[in-house]
Structure formats: structure tokens, C-alpha cells
C-alpha positions as CSV (number, residue, x, y, z in Angstrom):
1,S,1.5,1.0,13.1
2,L,0.1,-2.0,14.8
3,L,-3.5,-1.4,13.8
4,N,-2.9,-1.1,9.9
5,E,-0.9,-4.1,10.7
6,R,-3.7,-6.1,12.6
7,G,-6.4,-4.5,10.3
8,E,-8.0,-2.6,12.4
9,L,-7.8,0.8,11.3
10,G,-11.8,0.8,10.9
11,P,-13.0,2.0,14.1
12,H,-10.8,4.7,13.6
13,V,-12.6,6.5,10.7
14,S,-14.0,9.6,12.6
15,F,-10.3,10.3,13.7
16,F,-8.9,10.0,10.1
17,E,-12.0,12.4,9.0
18,G,-11.1,15.1,11.4
19,L,-7.5,15.0,10.0
20,A,-8.5,15.1,6.9
21,R,-10.5,18.2,7.7
22,Q,-7.8,20.1,9.3
23,I,-5.4,19.4,6.4
24,A,-5.3,20.3,3.0
25,P,-6.0,17.3,0.6
26,P,-4.2,15.0,0.4
27,G,-3.0,15.3,3.8
28,W,-4.9,12.2,5.9
29,R,-7.0,11.1,3.1
30,P,-4.9,8.1,1.8
31,A,-5.0,6.7,5.8
32,L,-8.4,7.6,5.7
33,A,-9.3,5.5,2.8
34,W,-7.3,2.7,4.1
35,A,-9.4,3.1,7.0
36,H,-12.7,2.7,5.0
37,V,-11.5,-0.3,3.4
38,Q,-10.9,-1.8,6.9
39,A,-13.9,-0.2,8.6
40,G,-15.9,-2.7,5.1
41,R,-16.6,0.5,3.6
42,P,-14.8,0.0,0.2
43,D,-17.0,2.0,-2.2
44,V,-16.4,5.1,0.2
45,A,-12.4,4.1,-0.1
46,R,-12.5,3.9,-4.0
47,R,-14.5,7.0,-4.2
48,L,-11.2,8.7,-2.1
49,I,-8.5,6.8,-4.1
50,E,-10.2,7.8,-7.6
51,E,-10.5,11.3,-6.3
52,M,-6.5,11.6,-5.1
53,S,-5.2,9.5,-8.1
54,A,-6.7,11.6,-10.5
55,G,-4.4,13.2,-13.5
56,D,-1.3,10.5,-12.1
57,F,-2.0,11.8,-8.8
58,A,-1.8,15.7,-9.5
59,T,-3.0,16.5,-6.3
60,T,-0.8,15.0,-4.3
61,P,2.6,17.2,-3.8
62,R,6.3,15.4,-4.7
63,D,7.7,15.9,-0.8
64,S,8.8,14.4,2.1
65,N,5.2,12.3,2.7
66,F,4.9,11.8,-1.2
67,V,5.8,7.8,-0.6
68,A,4.3,7.5,2.7
69,R,1.0,8.6,1.4
70,I,1.3,6.5,-2.1
71,A,2.1,3.5,0.1
72,Q,-0.7,4.0,2.0
73,V,-3.2,4.4,-0.7
74,A,-1.4,0.7,-2.0
75,H,-2.2,-0.5,1.1
76,A,-6.0,0.2,0.8
77,V,-5.7,-0.6,-3.1
78,I,-4.6,-4.0,-2.0
79,E,-7.1,-4.9,0.6
80,L,-9.5,-3.8,-1.9
81,G,-8.6,-6.0,-4.6
82,D,-8.9,-3.7,-7.4
83,A,-6.7,-3.8,-10.5
84,D,-7.4,-0.5,-12.2
85,L,-7.0,1.3,-8.9
86,A,-3.1,-0.7,-8.7
87,A,-2.9,0.6,-12.0
88,R,-2.5,3.8,-11.2
89,V,-0.4,3.4,-8.3
90,E,2.2,0.7,-9.4
91,P,4.2,3.2,-11.6
92,L,4.5,5.7,-8.9
93,L,6.0,2.7,-6.2
94,A,7.9,0.5,-9.2
95,P,11.2,2.8,-9.3
96,L,11.5,3.0,-5.4
97,S,11.1,-1.0,-4.8
98,E,14.6,-0.3,-3.1
99,F,13.7,1.6,-0.6
100,W,11.5,1.7,2.8
101,V,8.0,3.4,3.8
102,V,9.1,5.5,6.4
103,L,6.6,8.2,7.5
104,G,6.2,10.6,10.8
105,P,8.8,12.3,12.9
106,S,9.0,9.1,14.7
107,A,10.2,6.9,12.4
108,C,6.9,4.9,11.6
109,T,7.3,2.2,8.8
110,L,4.8,0.1,6.3
111,G,7.7,-2.2,5.3
112,P,9.5,-2.3,2.0
113,I,8.5,-0.8,-0.6
114,A,8.9,-3.8,-2.6
115,Y,6.3,-5.6,-0.6
116,C,3.7,-2.9,-2.1
117,D,4.8,-3.2,-5.5
118,G,4.6,-7.1,-5.6
119,A,1.2,-7.2,-4.4
120,L,0.0,-4.2,-6.8
121,R,1.9,-6.4,-9.5
122,H,-0.3,-9.5,-8.6
123,L,-3.5,-7.6,-8.5
124,L,-2.3,-6.8,-12.1
125,D,-1.8,-10.3,-13.3
126,R,2.2,-10.0,-13.2
127,P,3.3,-13.0,-11.1
128,A,7.0,-13.2,-12.5
129,E,7.4,-9.4,-11.4
130,A,5.2,-9.7,-8.4
131,A,7.9,-12.6,-7.2
132,E,10.9,-10.4,-8.3
133,S,9.2,-7.8,-5.7
134,F,8.6,-10.1,-3.0
135,E,11.8,-11.4,-3.1
136,L,13.5,-7.8,-2.7
137,A,11.0,-7.2,0.1
138,I,12.4,-10.6,1.6
139,E,16.0,-9.4,1.2
140,R,15.0,-5.7,2.7
141,A,13.1,-7.6,5.8
142,R,15.9,-9.8,6.6
143,A,18.6,-6.8,6.4
144,M,16.2,-4.5,8.7
145,R,15.9,-8.3,11.0
146,A,11.9,-7.4,10.5
147,R,10.4,-10.8,10.7
148,P,6.8,-9.5,9.7
149,Y,7.8,-7.8,6.8
150,E,9.5,-11.1,5.2
151,A,6.5,-13.1,6.2
152,R,3.9,-11.0,4.5
153,A,6.6,-11.3,1.5
154,Q,7.1,-14.6,2.0
155,A,3.4,-15.3,1.6
156,G,3.1,-13.1,-1.6
157,I,5.5,-15.2,-3.1
158,S,3.7,-18.3,-2.0
159,E,0.4,-16.9,-3.6
160,G,2.2,-16.3,-6.3
161,L,3.0,-19.8,-7.0
162,L,-0.1,-20.9,-6.2
163,R,-1.8,-18.7,-9.2
164,L,0.9,-19.9,-11.2
165,S,0.1,-23.2,-10.7
166,F,-3.4,-23.2,-11.2
167,R,-3.0,-22.0,-14.8
168,Q,-0.9,-24.8,-16.1
């Protein structure tokens, strides 16, 4: 949705809290965690993600919503900049990096999974692998003519190049 793209999920925390209460966990908890990040409540978001990620996300069913939920968690983790949480999420998304995150009956998307994977790999200080993921995200975005996702992936590559140049 445009709200997450613009960083505007924060004002909708109460909406996601209501949904999270109505549907058994994990349900809407990934979106709620992301909204808390964008509302400036990183500790609440981190606590939710730590609870969800227990036992390698054991309470998250491997159903048709799994990828969307883990991608939402990944976006929250990316915005938190938390390498420890990234280490829990990245192995679940890496094998799926060829695909897109699609959620809901209206086919909403969060873009190429490779973008999430690249950003998580940045947090894990694996710049070469991050660059590979971002290159794949660019390829996928171009194939879908999804310029905003292409731009995000290009920004990820740029960030990686900056990091590498400061190491030398």
C-alpha cells in the first residue's frame, strides 16, 4: 500500500491492534509491528517481532500468507536497523528471492522478495550478497515495470557501494 511506502503506517496502529486482537496470532501482528516502527515505537515493534520469531517463526503457519507476513516483518526489521532480528528473518526469505511479495485478495504487493533479502543482508554486513539481491530485485522490478521498486533496489546498491568504499 502507499501508506507503508510513504512511512505512514504509524497513525494506523490502533487499526492494526484491532485486527490483531480479532485474528489468531500471527494474523496481523507483522503489520502491527511495522506500524509501531513507523509510529516511533521501536521497542514495541522489536518485542512483537521477537515473540513472532521464537523457534524460527514456529507460530507462523507455512500457508499462503507466510511470505507476506515474513516480508512485513522484514520491512519492519529493515526500518529498525536490527541485525539480530535480520539474522532470524533473512534465511526464510533468501530461498524465495526470485519471487514477489503478494498479499491479499486484491493482489497488493510489497515488491520483489530480493529487495527485502538485499536490505537484510546489508544489516548483516554482507555487502556482496546484498548487491546480488538488489540486482535481482532490479531485474524483477524492470520485468514488471515497477519503477518505485527498481529505484529502491538501486538505492540499496548505492548504499552498499558507499559502505564498501568507506571500508577501504
